N, C-alpha and C positions, 0 to 999 in steps of 0.2 A: 355499410362500413364494416371492415373486418376487425377482429379483436386487436391485431397489431396496429391497425390504423388508429384505433382509440388510444393505444398505449403511446404512440409516437409523440403525442402532444407533451408527454411527460419525460421524453428523452430516452425511451427504452422500447424493446420489443421482446416477445417470447422467441428465443432462438431455435434454430434447427441444430440439435446437439448430437455430436458423434461420441460414442463410447465403444471401447473394444468389445467384441463379441464374447459371449459366454465361452469359457474354456481358455481364455487368455489368462496368463499369470499376472494378475493385477498388482501383486506386491512387487513385481519387476517393472510393471508399466508405470506406476506412480513414483515420481522422484521429487525432491524438494526444489523450490524456486531457484532459477539459474543464478540469481544475484546473491546467493548465500555461499559461505565458505570460500570467499574470493582469494584468501591468502593460504588456502589449504588444498593444493592440487592432489594431495594424497587421498583426501575424502572422495573426490570425483574418480580417481583412478581405482580405488577399492570398490566403488559403486559400479563402475564399468565391468570390473572383474566379476562381481557378484551377479550382475544381470546376464552376462554372457551373450548367447544368441537370441534370447527372448525378445519379443517386441517390447519396446520401452519408450516412454516419453523422453528419456534422456537422449535418445538417438535423433529426436526432432527438435531439440532445444540447443542453445549455445551457452554452456556454463561460462559465466563471465570471468572465471579464473583463467580462461584461455583467450580473452579478448585481445591481448597483446601478442598473440602467437604469430610467428612468421608464416604459419600454415593456415591462416584464417580463411582464405578463399577456398581452399580444399575442404575445410571443415564445413563451410556453408554449402558447398556443392554436395557433400555427402548427406547433409541434413535434407536438402531438397530431393535427393534420390530416395532417401528413406521414406519421405512423405509420399512420393509417387508409388513406391513399392507397397506401402500400407493401403493406399487407395485402390491400386490395381488388384491386390490380393483380397480386397473386400474385408479388411480387418474389422471395420466398424459397423455397428448398428446405428441407424439415424432415428432420432426422436424429433418429429416435426413440430415446430411452434410449441415447444414445451419448456417448462422450468424444471430445474432439479433442486430439491431440497438437500443440502449438504450438512451432514453432522460430522464434526471433527472432535475427537477425544484426544487430549494431550495431558501432560502432567499438570498444566495450569487449570484444567477443567474442560468442560464440554461447551462448544460454541456451534451455532447454526448459521447457515447462509443460504442464499438462493441464487442459482445461476441465471443470469439475464444477459441480453446484449444491449450495450449503451450506444446511443447515437452520437457519433463523433462530431457531427455538426453542432451539437449542443455542449461541446467540451472546449474549454480554453484554458491552457496551462499557464498563461501569463500571471504574474504576481497579483496584479490589480483586477483580475477577471471578475466579471459579474455574471458569468454563465451559469447555467443550470447544473453542469458537471464541471468540477474544477479541482486543481491540485491543492493538497493541504500544505505541502512544503515546497520550497523553491525548486524549480526545475532547472537542471544544469544543461544548457543547450548543447554543449559539446558532447554530451552522452548520447544524443539522438542519432547523428549520422552513422556511427558504427553499428547501431542496432537496426537502422533502416536497411543496411546491406543484408542483414539476416532475414528481414521480413519481406522485402520488396518482391522476391520471386517465389515466396512460400505459398503453397496451396492450402495449407492448414494454419490455424492459430490454435494454440493450446496455452491457456493463461494461468499465471500465478497472481493475477490482479485481484485485490480485495478493495471494495469500495464501501464507504460507510453511509448509512442513512441515520437520521436522528428521529427515531420513532418511539418516543417516550411512552405512548399508549400501547405499543406493541401490537399493531394491527396488520403489518405486512407479512412478516415471516412467522411470527409465533402462532397464529391460528393454524397454519399449515403444519408447523412443528407438532402442535398438540394432537393432530390427527394422523401422524406419520404411520401409525400401525395399520391404518386403512389404505395406505398408499403402496404401490408396487416398489419393492426394494430392488434397485437395479445394480448396485454394487455394495460390497461389504468386505473390507480388506484391512489387514494389519499392515502398517507402513514400515519400510526399512529404515535403518539408521535412527532408531529411537523416535520415529515420527508419530507414534500413537496409532490411532485407528480412524478410518474414513468410511462413512456410510452414505449412500445416495438413494433418494426416493424420487420417483417420477411424479411430476405435478402436471397433469394434462387434461383433467376434467374441466368442463365449462364452469362448473360451480366454483372450483378452486381458483381458476384463472380470473373469474369475475371478482372474487374476493380480493385477489391481489390488485387488480385494476382499481377497485373502489378505495382500497387503502392507500395506494400511491396517489390517487387523485385527491384524497383527503389531505395528505401531507403537502401536496403541491398547492392546494388552495389556501394554505396558511402562510405561504411564502410572501415576502415583500416583492412585488412585481419589479421594482427597480434593482433588487439585489437578491435574486431567487436561487439560493443554494439548496439543492435537493440531494446531490450525490457528491461526496467528498472522498478523495483518494485516501485509502488506508495503506496499502502496499502496492508496488508495481507501477508507480506514476510514470517512470521513464518508458515502460513498455506501452502504456496507453498513449503517451506523448508520441512515441514512435508510430503507433497505429494511426494517430491523427495526422502526422506528417506524411505518411504514405498515402492516406486518403486524399490529402490536399493535392498531391501529385497526380493521383489517378483521376480525380474528378475533372481536371482540366480538359481531359479528352472525352468527356461524356456530355450528353445533352441533359437538360433539366429533368426530363422524364426518366432518363437512365439513372440519374443520381438518386432518385427517390428510394429505390429499393436495392441498390447495389450492395452486394455482400460486404465489401470493404468499408462501407459507410458505418458499419457497426462493429463493435468489439465485445467479445465474450468476457464477462467478469463475474465474480461472486460478490453480491451485496450482502452486508451484514449490518445489523442494528447496533449502533454504538452502545446501546444500553444492555446488550447481551452480557450476562454476568461472566461468561467464559472468555470474553474479549479483554485481554490484559494489556494496558498501556504502561510503558515504562519511559521516564524521561531519559534523554541522552545528555550527559553532563559535558563540561568543557574543562580543559587544563590549559593554562597560559604558561608558556616557557619564556625565560628572560623577562620576567615581569615581577613587580612587587605591588603591595596594596596601595602605596602612595601614588604610583604611576597609574594604576587602575582607576583610583578615585578621580584623578585629574581628567582622564579620558571620559569617565562616566558623567562628569559635570556638563559635558557638551550636549548630553541627551536627556538630562533630567534636571529641571530647575530646582527641585528639592528632593533630597534623599537622605536617609539616615543609615548609619552603620553601627550596630550594637554587638559588642563582644559577648559571647555566651560561653558557658562552661564546658559543653561537650556536644558530640554529634547528635545525640537524642534531642537535646534542647533546641539545637539548630533546626532539625527536621520538624519538630513540633511547630516552631514559629514560622518557618517559610511556607507551611501549608495552611496558614490562616488566611482569612479573606483579605484581598488586596494583592498588590504586586510585591513579591518578596523573592529573594534567592539567598543561598548560603555561599560564603567564601571561606576557604581554608588556606592558611599561610603560616609557615614556621611553627606548626603545632597548635595554632590558635584557630578558633571557630568564630565567624561573624555572621550576623543576619542583616541583610540590606533590605530596606523598605523604600520603594520608589513611590513618591507621593504625587509628583507632577512630571510624568514622563511622556515621551513621544509615542510610545507603543503601549498596547493594552496588557501585554504579558511579559514576564521576565525574559523568556527566550528571545523575544523581539528586541528588548533593550540590550541584552548581552550581544546580539548580533550586530547592533549599531557600534558597540564598543569594539568588537572583533574587526569590523570593516575599517574603522578609523585606525586601530592599532596596526593592522597590516598595511594600510595605505601609508602610514608614517614610518613603517619599518621598525616598530617598537618591540616586536616579539613574534612568537609563533603560537599556534593553537592546535589542539587535537580534540576530537570528539570521543567521549568515553562512555561505554556501556558499563554500568555498575558504579555505585557510590563508593564502595570500598576502594576500588582502583583509583577513583578520582581523588579521594582523600589521601591515599598513599603518595600519588604523584604530586598533588598540590602541596604537600608538606616538604617535598624535596627542595633543596637549596635553589633559589632563583625561579621558583614556580609559584603559581597560585591555582587553586582548584575552585571551579564554580559549580555549586550543587543546585540544580534546578528543582522546583517543586513538582509534586505529582501532577499528572494530567487529569483534570477534572472533566468527566464526560459531559456533565450538564452545561459546561461553558465552552465545549470544544467548537461547536458550530458558531455560537455567538461571537467568540473571539476572532474566528476567521472573518466574520462579517465586518468586524471593526478594523482589523489590521490587514486583511488580505491573507495570502498564503503564509503559513508559518515559515520561519527560517529553516533552512535545510538541517536535517538531523536534530529535530526537536524531540521526536518520540520514536519509540519502536513498539510494535505489537508482538509481544511474546519473544521467546528465544528463537534462535536460528532454526532448530529442528521442529518448531511449532509453526513455521511459515507455511503458506499454502503448498500442498503437493499437487502436481499436475495430474489431472484425470480426464475431464471433459475436453473435447476438441470441437472445432467448427471449420467448415470449408469457407475460404475467403476468395478463392479464384479457381478457374477451371484449368 
């Protein structure tokens, strides 16, 4: 049995990784995830100008700011031509059946990840999934078809996908991190547009690979066989869902034997330990428009047999109380601050309860909602006439996986990992078709 055969039981393999050859300008090669700066075409236009004629991942991705472009088919055609060009010109070195240890330095700190390929047969993005690999937030099905158009004829994948593992004992990534100075450094680059710094180390020795296998196996053996959550999406769920949808189309034309090791069955991702101190989670808050506290309370009663609402003196007191044990959230309205406590609710976390309120509110045509990054903006908008702001508690890493096991996928836009310029930058690629 090969090393990858052993890994497959746990939903992953050591991938064949492509990286630009030495001499390539990697600061031009690496750009931020395509789903960032979607309202700022000027960001992408200035990036295009800065890169110029250099080989760049920007030329083989589709920045989502252009998804509604009338020129979409031409853009996709140019992406495929650029991939063909890079392969024909032998732009890449290939590292067979290898992991890459990734170090990312940002203003929020330093985090580490490991490049692996996940088995799409063990991934299910439906809300009530019990699969080994699953979505952390609700998947919007309408976002998949336009992304399939980009991937379906692509020869390469280059991911911005980050996937979380819950490794409190720090056995998977951290032992490799601690010996990084003994590993071959295969890239070391400052990132454009305030992206920080990116360093990669080759993990290819039998000893290190066996260490990873043993640690993954240890995590797997602790899972509930009826609800085994090993890999939870951090960023890029719709990209992974697109890869899954494409694989479902491809495998229809394959024999059982052909399906076992087909390249498109796997997707390249970076896994990160949720307990990594450099991984910063931020709650995404909500603002309701055309709404007041009384109407909100009436809707909330549908989803909580018992709740309390306590007026507090200021924002600091509200934050202190909503982050205590139990299910709490803050509400701001007409300059006042309130702390809500859900004692008998349908959902395990505040974001889930609030989503039920949002769904009911929109169904009955009672108002509108927006999802807000930043508590200060939430409070400012929530205090405007006719609005309320909902301040969600901090994301607690120790409860992240257990809450998913109770409620299924989190509601969409429950959390964000870092700021936009701290999202994953493209570096590693992988061949998915000939």
